[in-house]
C-alpha positions as CSV (number, residue, x, y, z in Angstrom):
1,X,-17.9,-14.5,-15.7
2,X,-21.3,-12.9,-15.2
3,X,-21.3,-9.1,-15.6
4,X,-23.8,-6.9,-13.7
5,X,-26.4,-5.4,-16.0
6,X,-26.4,-1.6,-15.4
7,X,-27.5,1.7,-16.7
8,X,-25.4,4.8,-16.6
9,X,-25.9,8.4,-17.8
10,X,-29.0,8.8,-15.5
11,X,-29.5,11.1,-12.6
12,X,-28.3,8.2,-10.4
13,X,-24.7,7.1,-10.6
14,X,-25.7,3.6,-11.7
15,X,-28.9,1.6,-11.9
16,X,-28.5,-2.2,-11.5
17,X,-30.9,-5.1,-12.1
18,X,-30.1,-8.0,-9.7
19,X,-32.5,-10.9,-9.0
20,X,-35.3,-9.0,-10.7
21,X,-34.9,-6.0,-8.5
22,X,-33.8,-2.5,-9.5
23,X,-31.0,-1.0,-7.3
24,X,-30.0,2.7,-7.4
25,X,-26.3,3.1,-6.6
26,X,-24.7,6.3,-5.4
27,X,-20.9,6.3,-5.6
28,X,-18.6,8.5,-3.5
29,X,-14.9,8.9,-3.4
30,X,-13.9,10.6,-0.1
31,X,-10.5,12.2,-0.1
32,X,-10.0,12.3,3.6
33,X,-11.0,10.7,6.9
34,X,-13.3,13.6,7.6
35,X,-15.0,13.1,4.2
36,X,-16.2,9.5,4.8
37,X,-19.2,10.3,7.0
38,X,-20.1,13.4,4.8
39,X,-20.0,11.1,1.7
40,X,-22.3,8.5,3.3
41,X,-24.7,11.2,4.4
42,X,-24.7,12.8,0.9
43,X,-25.3,9.4,-0.8
44,X,-28.1,8.6,1.6
45,X,-29.8,11.9,0.9
46,X,-29.5,11.3,-2.9
47,X,-30.9,7.8,-2.6
48,X,-33.9,8.9,-0.4
49,X,-34.7,11.6,-3.0
50,X,-34.5,8.9,-5.8
51,X,-36.9,6.7,-3.8
52,X,-39.4,9.6,-3.4
53,X,-39.3,10.2,-7.1
54,X,-39.9,6.6,-8.1
55,X,-43.1,4.8,-8.5
56,X,-44.4,3.1,-5.3
57,X,-45.1,-0.1,-7.1
58,X,-41.6,0.0,-8.6
59,X,-40.0,0.0,-5.1
60,X,-36.3,0.1,-5.9
61,X,-33.6,-0.5,-3.4
62,X,-30.4,1.5,-2.9
63,X,-26.7,0.9,-2.3
64,X,-23.9,3.2,-1.3
65,X,-20.5,2.5,-2.9
66,X,-17.4,4.1,-1.4
67,X,-14.0,4.2,-3.1
68,X,-11.8,4.4,-0.1
69,X,-8.5,4.0,-1.9
70,X,-7.3,7.5,-0.9
71,X,-8.6,7.3,2.7
72,X,-7.2,3.8,3.2
73,X,-3.8,4.7,1.7
74,X,-3.4,8.5,1.9
75,X,0.3,8.5,1.0
76,X,-0.4,6.2,-2.0
77,X,2.3,3.8,-0.8
78,X,3.1,0.8,-3.0
79,X,2.6,-2.5,-1.2
80,X,6.0,-4.2,-1.8
81,X,6.8,-7.7,-0.9
82,X,8.5,-10.9,-2.1
83,X,5.2,-12.7,-1.2
84,X,1.8,-12.4,-2.9
85,X,0.3,-13.6,0.4
86,X,2.0,-10.8,2.3
87,X,0.6,-8.2,-0.1
88,X,-2.9,-9.7,0.2
89,X,-2.6,-9.8,4.0
90,X,-1.6,-6.1,4.0
91,X,-4.6,-5.2,1.9
92,X,-6.8,-7.1,4.3
93,X,-5.2,-5.3,7.3
94,X,-5.7,-1.9,5.7
95,X,-9.3,-2.6,4.9
96,X,-10.0,-4.0,8.4
97,X,-8.4,-0.9,10.0
98,X,-10.7,1.4,7.8
99,X,-13.8,-0.7,8.6
100,X,-13.1,-0.7,12.3
101,X,-12.4,3.0,12.4
102,X,-15.7,3.8,10.6
103,X,-17.8,1.0,12.0
104,X,-20.5,3.2,13.6
105,X,-20.9,5.3,10.4
106,X,-21.0,2.2,8.2
107,X,-23.4,0.2,10.4
108,X,-25.9,3.0,11.0
109,X,-29.1,2.1,9.1
110,X,-30.4,5.3,7.6
111,X,-33.3,4.0,5.4
112,X,-34.8,0.5,5.2
113,X,-34.5,0.5,1.4
114,X,-30.8,1.0,1.5
115,X,-29.2,-2.4,1.3
116,X,-25.9,-1.4,2.8
117,X,-22.5,0.2,2.0
118,X,-20.0,-1.4,-0.3
119,X,-16.5,-0.1,0.4
120,X,-13.6,-0.9,-2.0
121,X,-10.0,0.1,-2.4
122,X,-7.4,-0.2,-5.2
123,X,-3.8,0.0,-4.2
124,X,-0.7,-0.5,-6.3
125,X,1.4,-3.5,-5.3
126,X,4.9,-4.7,-6.3
127,X,6.0,-8.3,-6.3
128,X,9.8,-8.2,-6.1
129,X,10.7,-11.7,-7.3
130,X,8.8,-11.2,-10.5
131,X,9.6,-7.4,-10.8
132,X,5.9,-7.0,-11.4
133,X,3.4,-4.4,-10.5
134,X,-0.1,-5.5,-9.3
135,X,-3.4,-3.9,-9.1
136,X,-4.5,-4.9,-5.6
137,X,-8.3,-4.7,-4.9
138,X,-10.2,-5.3,-1.8
139,X,-13.9,-4.9,-1.0
140,X,-16.2,-5.3,1.9
141,X,-20.0,-4.9,2.3
142,X,-21.8,-3.7,5.4
143,X,-25.3,-5.1,5.2
144,X,-28.1,-3.0,6.6
145,X,-30.9,-5.5,5.9
146,X,-32.2,-7.8,8.6
147,X,-30.7,-11.2,8.4
148,X,-32.9,-13.6,6.4
149,X,-34.9,-10.9,4.8
150,X,-35.4,-10.4,1.1
151,X,-33.1,-7.3,1.2
152,X,-30.4,-9.4,3.0
153,X,-30.6,-12.1,0.3
154,X,-30.5,-9.4,-2.4
155,X,-27.5,-7.7,-0.9
156,X,-25.7,-11.0,-0.5
157,X,-26.4,-11.8,-4.2
158,X,-25.2,-8.4,-5.3
159,X,-22.0,-8.8,-3.2
160,X,-21.4,-12.2,-4.7
161,X,-21.9,-10.9,-8.3
162,X,-19.4,-8.0,-7.5
163,X,-16.8,-10.5,-6.2
164,X,-17.1,-12.8,-9.2
165,X,-17.1,-10.0,-11.7
166,X,-13.9,-8.4,-10.3
167,X,-15.5,-5.2,-9.1
């Protein structure tokens, strides 16, 4: 499984190298429904500042990552079922509900160098036949790049690497 090369301990949350391009990543963990848009705006402001401070020839891109675990499941309910498929379907339903509720905030393109917003959630599941707890993860990416553009291809490659790497 290919891991994403990244730097931490910088003034950015993470710096990634994907397909020969540097991507500044700002991560946010909103704790409430009201905090989602504030988190997106704060991350955008940070990325724009990073862009201004970087070399013009360097031309990095940006990505906003939102951990929506608490917002998506505020009561921290355990997804319990006798079917793994039912647990997966419930995770899908929870993520879809979040994405639909915040569609306008997620789709709003704030800066052409920001590739998009990656939203992910971790929820505890419990499979009753096996008496086994599960770490259920779900992620979704809102692309901001124009379809077919270099940025769209880059964002798609990044999303694919995240999915294969288990992020």
